[in-house]
C-alpha positions as semicolon CSV with decimal commas, in nm:
position;residue;x (nm);y (nm);z (nm)
1;M;-0,736;-0,299;-0,730
2;P;-0,593;-0,618;-0,579
3;R;-0,232;-0,653;-0,480
4;F;-0,019;-0,962;-0,531
5;A;0,222;-1,153;-0,310
6;Q;0,458;-1,447;-0,321
7;L;0,517;-1,612;0,016
8;V;0,865;-1,757;-0,035
9;M;0,908;-2,055;0,199
10;G;1,136;-2,353;0,241
11;P;1,395;-2,508;0,472
12;A;1,701;-2,313;0,578
13;G;1,957;-2,307;0,299
14;S;1,707;-2,384;0,023
15;G;1,786;-2,058;-0,158
16;K;1,496;-1,830;-0,059
17;S;1,696;-1,505;-0,059
18;T;1,869;-1,601;-0,385
19;Y;1,530;-1,677;-0,538
20;C;1,397;-1,335;-0,432
21;S;1,702;-1,158;-0,574
22;T;1,683;-1,349;-0,904
23;M;1,309;-1,298;-0,940
24;V;1,330;-0,922;-0,872
25;Q;1,600;-0,889;-1,139
26;H;1,395;-1,094;-1,384
27;L;1,083;-0,886;-1,324
28;G;1,289;-0,572;-1,369
29;S;1,408;-0,696;-1,708
30;M;1,039;-0,728;-1,803
31;S;0,967;-0,370;-1,690
32;R;0,765;-0,502;-1,398
33;S;0,826;-0,359;-1,054
34;A;0,850;-0,586;-0,751
35;Q;0,941;-0,530;-0,389
36;V;1,081;-0,765;-0,125
37;V;0,987;-0,781;0,242
38;N;1,227;-0,964;0,474
39;L;1,038;-1,164;0,737
40;D;1,338;-1,354;0,873
41;P;1,444;-1,195;1,205
42;A;1,766;-1,399;1,195
43;A;1,876;-1,289;0,848
44;E;2,229;-1,152;0,826
45;H;2,252;-1,002;0,478
46;F;2,092;-1,006;0,134
47;D;2,193;-0,854;-0,198
48;Y;1,868;-0,676;-0,281
49;P;1,691;-0,369;-0,138
50;V;1,392;-0,435;0,086
51;M;1,083;-0,222;0,133
52;A;1,040;-0,358;0,487
53;D;1,266;-0,556;0,721
54;I;1,130;-0,737;1,027
55;R;1,463;-0,675;1,202
56;E;1,353;-0,313;1,240
57;L;1,073;-0,449;1,458
58;I;1,252;-0,732;1,639
59;Q;1,571;-0,938;1,603
60;V;1,658;-1,289;1,717
61;D;1,989;-1,176;1,867
62;D;1,813;-0,926;2,092
63;V;1,567;-1,193;2,209
64;M;1,847;-1,443;2,282
65;E;2,039;-1,182;2,481
66;D;1,738;-1,109;2,701
67;A;1,819;-1,281;3,031
68;S;1,451;-1,295;3,132
69;L;1,356;-1,499;2,825
70;R;1,650;-1,741;2,796
71;F;1,565;-1,853;2,443
72;G;1,790;-2,042;2,206
73;P;1,799;-1,976;1,830
74;N;1,481;-2,168;1,743
75;G;1,285;-2,053;2,046
76;G;1,399;-1,699;1,983
77;L;1,283;-1,708;1,623
78;V;0,941;-1,845;1,717
79;F;0,910;-1,569;1,980
80;C;0,998;-1,308;1,716
81;M;0,738;-1,438;1,473
82;E;0,468;-1,447;1,741
83;Y;0,560;-1,092;1,834
84;F;0,534;-1,001;1,466
85;A;0,187;-1,159;1,447
86;N;0,076;-0,930;1,729
87;N;0,212;-0,624;1,549
88;F;0,075;-0,649;1,196
89;D;0,014;-0,275;1,210
90;W;0,391;-0,234;1,159
91;L;0,365;-0,434;0,836
92;A;0,060;-0,239;0,722
93;E;0,246;0,088;0,769
94;S;0,553;-0,046;0,588
95;L;0,353;-0,173;0,291
96;G;0,140;0,137;0,251
97;H;-0,119;0,110;-0,024
98;V;0,004;0,144;-0,379
99;E;-0,196;-0,004;-0,664
100;D;-0,048;-0,294;-0,861
101;D;0,190;-0,391;-0,580
102;Y;0,380;-0,716;-0,643
103;I;0,562;-0,818;-0,326
104;L;0,785;-1,113;-0,238
105;F;0,790;-1,207;0,130
106;D;1,120;-1,375;0,221
107;C;1,014;-1,603;0,509
108;P;1,210;-1,791;0,779
109;G;1,305;-2,153;0,721
110;Q;1,185;-2,316;1,045
111;I;0,939;-2,587;0,939
112;E;0,732;-2,556;1,257
113;L;0,606;-2,220;1,132
114;Y;0,424;-2,406;0,853
115;T;0,304;-2,711;1,047
116;H;0,157;-2,652;1,393
117;L;0,219;-2,284;1,468
118;P;-0,049;-2,037;1,348
119;V;0,181;-1,744;1,267
120;M;0,209;-1,788;0,890
121;R;-0,160;-1,872;0,857
122;Q;-0,240;-1,550;1,042
123;L;-0,012;-1,359;0,805
124;V;-0,189;-1,504;0,500
125;E;-0,530;-1,415;0,640
126;Q;-0,414;-1,062;0,718
127;L;-0,273;-1,014;0,368
128;Q;-0,600;-1,137;0,219
129;Q;-0,788;-0,883;0,428
130;W;-0,562;-0,620;0,274
131;E;-0,675;-0,742;-0,071
132;F;-0,360;-0,936;-0,152
133;R;-0,377;-1,242;-0,375
134;V;-0,121;-1,473;-0,218
135;C;0,071;-1,762;-0,370
136;G;0,297;-1,986;-0,167
137;V;0,634;-2,063;-0,326
138;F;0,794;-2,360;-0,150
139;L;1,162;-2,417;-0,225
140;V;1,363;-2,735;-0,182
141;D;1,733;-2,769;-0,259
142;S;1,769;-2,996;-0,565
143;Q;2,101;-3,122;-0,427
144;F;1,904;-3,267;-0,136
145;M;1,642;-3,440;-0,354
146;V;1,869;-3,701;-0,509
147;E;1,743;-4,007;-0,323
148;S;1,390;-4,143;-0,298
149;F;1,350;-4,125;0,079
150;K;1,486;-3,769;0,085
151;F;1,249;-3,672;-0,194
152;I;0,951;-3,809;-0,001
153;S;1,060;-3,604;0,303
154;G;1,072;-3,291;0,087
155;V;0,729;-3,367;-0,056
156;M;0,584;-3,403;0,293
157;A;0,734;-3,069;0,398
158;A;0,578;-2,899;0,096
159;L;0,247;-3,073;0,162
160;S;0,250;-2,954;0,524
161;A;0,272;-2,594;0,408
162;M;-0,008;-2,648;0,153
163;V;-0,242;-2,796;0,413
164;S;-0,158;-2,535;0,677
165;L;-0,189;-2,223;0,463
166;E;-0,461;-2,326;0,217
167;I;-0,339;-2,102;-0,063
168;P;-0,222;-2,176;-0,419
169;Q;0,130;-2,313;-0,400
170;V;0,409;-2,362;-0,652
171;N;0,682;-2,604;-0,545
172;I;1,031;-2,544;-0,681
173;M;1,361;-2,732;-0,689
174;T;1,630;-2,468;-0,656
175;K;2,004;-2,462;-0,735
176;M;1,964;-2,660;-1,055
177;D;2,256;-2,459;-1,192
178;L;2,484;-2,623;-0,933
179;L;2,410;-2,979;-1,047
180;S;2,635;-3,172;-1,280
181;P;2,489;-3,277;-1,619
182;K;2,457;-3,632;-1,487
183;A;2,275;-3,518;-1,172
184;K;2,041;-3,298;-1,377
185;K;1,942;-3,597;-1,588
186;E;1,895;-3,812;-1,279
187;I;1,676;-3,557;-1,103
188;E;1,430;-3,529;-1,393
189;K;1,239;-3,829;-1,257
190;Y;1,165;-3,631;-0,940
191;L;1,000;-3,341;-1,123
192;D;0,698;-3,551;-1,220
193;P;0,751;-3,866;-1,016
194;D;0,582;-4,205;-1,009
195;M;0,561;-4,244;-0,634
196;Y;0,490;-4,618;-0,635
197;S;0,792;-4,707;-0,848
198;M;1,001;-4,466;-0,643
199;M;0,911;-4,651;-0,325
200;E;1,007;-4,983;-0,487
201;D;1,343;-4,836;-0,587
202;T;1,424;-4,746;-0,227
203;P;1,682;-4,986;-0,081
204;D;1,550;-5,215;0,192
205;N;1,829;-5,121;0,432
206;I;1,697;-4,765;0,464
207;R;1,327;-4,848;0,472
208;S;1,186;-4,991;0,794
209;T;0,947;-5,279;0,728
210;K;0,738;-5,155;1,021
211;F;0,642;-4,843;0,824
212;K;0,622;-5,001;0,479
213;N;0,243;-4,980;0,459
214;L;0,242;-4,623;0,592
215;T;0,498;-4,518;0,332
216;K;0,292;-4,687;0,061
217;A;-0,022;-4,504;0,176
218;I;0,158;-4,168;0,173
219;C;0,297;-4,233;-0,175
220;G;-0,048;-4,338;-0,294
221;L;-0,207;-4,020;-0,158
222;I;0,049;-3,801;-0,333
223;D;0,041;-3,995;-0,659
224;D;-0,333;-4,055;-0,691
225;Y;-0,431;-3,694;-0,623
226;S;-0,131;-3,528;-0,793
227;M;-0,092;-3,313;-0,484
228;V;0,275;-3,218;-0,513
229;R;0,481;-3,148;-0,823
230;F;0,809;-2,960;-0,851
231;M;0,939;-2,714;-1,108
232;P;1,313;-2,669;-1,175
233;F;1,471;-2,332;-1,098
234;D;1,804;-2,246;-1,257
235;R;1,901;-1,886;-1,184
236;T;2,101;-1,873;-1,510
237;D;1,809;-1,986;-1,728
238;E;1,586;-1,689;-1,814
239;E;1,334;-1,905;-1,999
240;G;1,301;-2,142;-1,704
241;I;1,258;-1,850;-1,462
242;N;0,986;-1,709;-1,685
243;I;0,799;-2,041;-1,685
244;V;0,806;-2,045;-1,304
245;L;0,682;-1,685;-1,296
246;Q;0,400;-1,762;-1,540
247;N;0,277;-2,045;-1,319
248;I;0,281;-1,821;-1,012
249;D;0,109;-1,533;-1,194
250;F;-0,158;-1,771;-1,323
251;S;-0,229;-1,902;-0,973
252;I;-0,296;-1,551;-0,839
253;Q;-0,454;-1,425;-1,164
254;Y;-0,198;-1,151;-1,205
255;G;-0,274;-0,917;-1,494
256;E;-0,643;-0,992;-1,529
257;D;-0,743;-0,667;-1,357
258;L;-0,476;-0,445;-1,506
259;E;-0,600;-0,158;-1,716
260;F;-0,434;-0,076;-2,045
261;K;-0,228;0,242;-2,008
262;E;-0,160;0,473;-2,301
263;P;0,211;0,515;-2,371
264;K;0,355;0,849;-2,274
265;E;0,546;0,887;-2,601
266;V;0,398;0,933;-2,947
267;E;0,228;0,616;-3,062
268;E;0,401;0,412;-3,328
269;E;0,245;0,326;-3,661
270;P;0,060;-0,008;-3,657
271;G;0,320;-0,157;-3,889
272;N;0,595;-0,085;-3,635
273;L;0,422;-0,244;-3,338
274;N;0,580;-0,554;-3,196
275;Y;0,380;-0,871;-3,133
276;D;0,302;-0,798;-2,768
277;E;0,171;-0,450;-2,844
278;A;-0,037;-0,574;-3,135
279;F;-0,181;-0,849;-2,917
280;Q;-0,266;-0,595;-2,648
281;E;-0,449;-0,373;-2,898
282;R;-0,645;-0,670;-3,025
283;E;-0,744;-0,764;-2,671
284;D;-0,853;-0,407;-2,591
285;S;-1,067;-0,388;-2,902
């Protein structure tokens, strides 16, 4: 039986830990079990239990305090992740092997991990060898994506992760619940954007004429091939969370290999079955 994983990525402060906490609670309300693995060696706290924590293997503070290394925060984090990549046996032991595992990996926010460093690509390949179906979930703070040039920067960051990891990826605008009604209406155009018109709307004083053609080419690539689209994520909207989850589950084909399990209690009469149960019986027949 395959196992399933969400690789939760995004810049620092984009809401990765909040997303993991919200998604675990939502899955629990659906009677689906999910576990979280913390892969951020610089994390300080989170409000959900974890099945594995990279800080048990190595911590950024310990690396920075090592006089022989003399690393700063970013260098220390990269060192930690490279050390982690050389010790995947720790992760294998922490994960164990339980059928129908659904695991969220809360990843660090340093963008270099998803551009030119091989660590996250190595992690994806290792998970696939362990029969995980992996989906990337790239988060961007919706409060940041309120201007065209900032939006294009966010799109490029998401695209970098897509190209580097080569896995299905769902891109999400987080913290929608923190936006004012006016800002929510304004940000709708960024969920399914027209990149060409967006570039024309960008004020000339913040767009260098030297890079005008380059910007146009980038916008054309994104628009013509529909390479990056964002979904809204409001932690207070259960229906919206479920739509995000459905897209992720579809990308990793979650549920296609699950076997129907007989209920432990006495079966109900057909007339008392709810829609989901009736649908399941029809599918099984």
